[in-house]
N, C-alpha and C positions, 0 to 999 in steps of 0.2 A: 096270622098270615095276612099280608096286605091283599086287598081285593084287586083282581085283575079283570079287565073287560073280556067279554066273550071273544072278541077278535084276538086279543093278546093270548088267551088260553089256547085257541085253535092254532094260532101261528107258532106258539111254542111246541105244541103237539106235533105239528107238521115238521118243524125243524128237528125235533127229537127223532121222528121217523126217518128223516134224511140221514141222521147220524148212523142209524142202523143200516139203511140202504147202502151207504158208502162202505160200511164194514162188511156186510154180506157180499157185496160185489167184489171185495178184495180177497175173500177167502179162496185159497188155492185148492185144487182138487185133492191134494193129500192132507188137507187140514180139517176136513169135516169130522174125523174121528178123534181129533186132538181134545184133551180135557179143557173144558171152559170153566166149569164150576164143579164142586164135589158131586160126583155121580152123573154129571152131564157132559156130553161132548159138545163141540161147536154146533153140530147138527141138532142136538137136543135143545140147545139154547135158542137157535133160530126157530125151531118148531114151537117152543114155548112162546116166543115173541109173535109168531104167526098165529098161533091159537088165540092169544090175547086180542089180537087185532080182529080176528074172525068173530070173536065173542061180542064185540061192541054193539052190533046191530041187534042181536038177541037181547042183550042186557038192557039196552035203551028202549026196547019194545016191552019191557017188563018180564022178560024170560028169566029163568033161574041161572045162577052161576053153576058151573060144572067143574069138577076136579080136573077134567081134561083141559080146561082153559089155562090152568096153571102148570100142570105136570102132564103134558101130552104123552100118551103111551104109544102113539103111532107116528113117530118121527118121519119114517119113510112115506107113509100115507099123506101126511101134511105137506111135505116138501117135494115129493115126487122126484123127477129127474132134473128139475130146475129150481133149486131153492130160492134163487133171486126172484124169479117170476112169482113163485108162491108167496114170498114175503111181500113183494110189491102189490100183488093183487089184493092180499089181505089188508095191507096198509091203506090202499085206496078205498077199500070198502069201509074201513074204520073211520077214515077221515070224512067220508060222505055221511056216515051215521052221526058222527059228532057235530057235523056242520048243520044238521037239522035245527030249525029255528028254536025249538024248545028242548033240545037235548040236554043242555046244562041244568035245566030246572026239573028234569024228570028224576025219579027215584030209581036207583040201580040196586037190585037185590044181590048182595054178596054173601058168602058163607058167614062172615062176621056180623051181618045184619044190613039193613037198608042204608044207603048212602046217597046224598044228592049227586046228580050227574056231574056237576062242576067239580066237586071234591074228587070223584073217581077219575075224571080226566087229569087233574093235577097229579094224582097218585100214579097213573099209568104213564104219564109223561116223565115223571121222575124215574120210574122203572126203566123206561127206554134209555134215558141218559146213562144210568148206572150200567145197564147191560151193554151199551155201546162200548164202555170201557172194558167190560168182561170179554167181549168179542175181540177187541183190539189186543188185549193182553194175551189171549189164547192163540192168536194168529200172528203175533209180532207186528201188528198194525199200528196206526196212529192213535196214541192214547190221549191226545189233546181233546178236551171237551169244550164246547162253546161256553164261555164264561157266564153269559146271561142264563143259559139253561142250567148250568151248575148252580148259580145263585138261587134260582127258583126251586130247583130240586132240593137244595140244602134247606131252604125255608120250610118246605114241606116236611122233610125228614126231621128237622128239629121240633116242629110243631106236632107231628103225628106219630113218629116212631118212638116207642118206649125204650127204656134202658135194657129190656130183654129182647129187643128186635120184635119180630113177628114170628112166633114159633112155627117152624116148618116152612117159612117163606123168606124171612130176612134174619140173618145172624145178628147177634148183639153187637153194639158198636165196639170199635177198637179205639183205644186211647191214641191220641196224636199229640205231638209236642205243641206247646204254646206257639202261636204265630203261624201254624200250618196254613197253607193256602186253601182256598175254598174247595178246589177239586179234591185235594187230599182229605179234607174234613168230610166232604160228601161221601166219598168212597168208604172211609172209616165208619161213618154213621150207618152205612149199609152193611157193615161187617166185613168189608173187603180189606185184605192186607195192603198196607201202604209202604 
């Protein structure tokens, strides 16, 4: 994976957060219970994203990962009556944590083992990009993803995701025709039907 500067990584992360903000803001009242991913509603997916953002400060401070960071059991408790505000508050908190001068050089303890902060930021940025597509598909929203973010997420996926995906988290990749565009390749790499 090509090296990116701290500023580039933070800027991509913030832009990926903005993709989610736009899509959460576009969710209509009757769409929160719509299926977004197998076993998850739109609300569950937004709760997952919110929990991941809330975990940033704890993980960067050396705290342990928690299963609730990935699969939150308390969607209503996380999102309350205003999912957009819950998401935005969590996203702001995460951005502040990642913007700390040494955040990218810290070690983050994940269930799979310790990971350099910079690598984890690249991974969660890619996660946000893919989930922006999931939210858009579930709600009939704009499925276009920023080409630069797609390219960065695809580089991550091709370098880090195995042929079996990540059991319990990322489905195995789906074959795409030769010459498929980068967004199609990215989504297929994360096991999303194209």
